[in-house]
N, C-alpha and C positions, 0 to 999 in steps of 0.2 A: 755379532756380539751384542751385548746389552746396550753398549754405548751407541752402536750404529742404529739399533732399533729405536732408542730414545731420540736420536737425531732425526731419523725419518719421521717419527711421530710429531716432532715439533714442526718439521717442514710441511707435513700434510695439514696440520692444524692451522698453520699461519696462512695457508692458501696461496703461497708463492713458492717458486722454485729458487734454489740458490744460484742458478745460471740464467742469463737473459734468453728470451725466446724470440726468434726472428721468423716471421712468416715468409716462406720461400714460394709456396704455391697454394692456391686456393681453387677448389673445384666444386662445382655444383652437380650433383648426380640426379638426373631426371628419371622419370618412369620408364624411359626407353631402354635403360640399362638392362632391366630384366628381360625385355623383349629381345634385345641383342644376344643375351646369354642363351635364351631358349632357341633362337635361330642358329647360333653356333652349335648348340647341343644337337639340334636336329640334323645339321650338316654333318657333324661327326658321326651321328648314328647312321646316316645314309651311307657315308663313305665306308665305315666299318662293316656294315651289313653287306655292301656290295663286294668288298674284298673277301668276306667269308663265303659268299655265294660263288664267286669266281673260283676260290680254292676248292670248294666242294665239287663243283662241276669238273674241274681239271683233274682232281684226284680220284673221284668215284664215277666219272663219266655219266652214263644215263641215270644211274642211281643218284648221282649228285644233282642232276636236273630235277629228279623227284623231290630230293631234300630241299632244293632251292624253292620249288613251288610250294612245298609245305611250310617253309619258313615265311615266305611272303604271306601266305594265308594265315599263319600264326600271328604276324604283326597286325594284319588287317582285323583279325578277330579280337585282339587285345584292344585296339583303338575303338572298335565298334562297341565292345562291352563298356569301356570307359565312357564313351559318348552316351550310351543308353542311361547310365547312372549319373550323367552330368558331371563327371570328374574332369578336372583341368589338368592338362599335361604340363608338368613342371620338370625342372632339372632332376630332382629325385625320381620322378616318374620315368623319365628317359633312362636313368641309370637302372631302374627296374626292368625296362624293356631290353636294354643291352644285356643284362644278366640272363634274362629269359631267352634271348637269342642264343647265348652261349650254351645254356642248358639244352635247348632244342637241338643245336648242332651236336652236342655231346651224345644225346639220345640217338640221333641218326647215325653217328659214327659207331656207336655200340652195335646197332642193328647191322650195319654194313659189314663191320669186321666179323661179326658172328656168321653172317651169310658167307663171307669169304672162307672162314674156317670150315664151315660145313661143306662147301664146294670141294675143298681140298680133301676132306675126309670121305665124302660119299660120292662125289662126281655126279650128283643128281641135282640139277638146278632147282627143280620144283620142290624137292624135299629140303634143299638148302634154305629156300625162302621161308618155308614153314618153320623149320627148326631155328633159323636165325631170329625171326620175330619172337618165337616162343621163348627162347633162352634169354634174349635181351630184355623181355618184358619185366621180369622180376627185378633186375638191376635198375631199370629205368623207374619202376614204381617205387622202389625203396628210396632212391635218391630224391625223387620229386616230392614224395610224401614227407621226408625228413625236412627238406627245404621249406615246404608249405607250413609245417609246424612252426619253424623259426619265423616265417613271415607273419603268421597269425599272432605269435608272441609280440613281434614288433608292432603289429596293428593294435594289440590290446594295451600295451604299456608305453608305446612311443607317443611322441607329440609332433605336431607340425609336419615338417618335411619327411620325418621318419615314417609317419603314417602314410603319406603319399607314396613313398617308396614301397611300403609293405602292401598297399592296395594293388599297385601295378604288378608287383612281383607275384602276389597270390593269383591274380587273374592270369598272368603270364604262365605260371606253372601249370595251371589247369589246361590252358590253351596248348602248351607245349606237349603235354601228355596226349591230348586229343590228336594233334597234328602228326606227332611222331608215330603213334600206334595205329591210328585210324586212317589219316589222310595219306601218309607215305605207303601204308599197306594197301590202300585202295589203288594207288598208281602201280604198284607191283602186280597186284591181281589183274588190273585192267590190261596191262601191257604184256605180262608174262604168263600168268597162270591160265588164261583162257586159250592159250595156244595148245594145240594137240601134240605138237612135237617141239619140245623146248630143249635145246642143246647147250646153250651158254647164256651167261648173264653179263651185261655191261656194268661191271661194278669193280 
């Protein structure tokens, strides 16, 4: 009401509150708090990534091993690029890496599910690999390009931590596409396609 607003205005102008204030706790926050937060973030990132890798290996068997190797390469590539440009890994940056890992896993899942569908349809493992990667490529490209545009918008109009998140996400998207389409495909080609007689896939 108008009366309440006038009362609040008077209290704010007077510089004192209508009730007494008693200090119960006083704490000094040092520079180590940010370091502790980053350490906890890194620990969470490692635990989450490890659980994802275990699930991929358990569910997709040898193909899951390929995906795990590609994901590890993906994270190393992101950190290397950030290091080259002198970027500092912050909590928003780690959030970008987590999102990137999720997108990379999603890309591998799309590829593996396509390969499984092709195996059921054609019963030809070699053709299933070719068709699986080919059909999943368009979906992966559309999803990653759309997210990249959003990340670039955040980079252009965001400030502070948002820009850090956008930089890491942008680098991560490009790295994810490279590892899912090129690195994972390399493992399949190296292990399976060079065989003269290919009867089954561990996927």
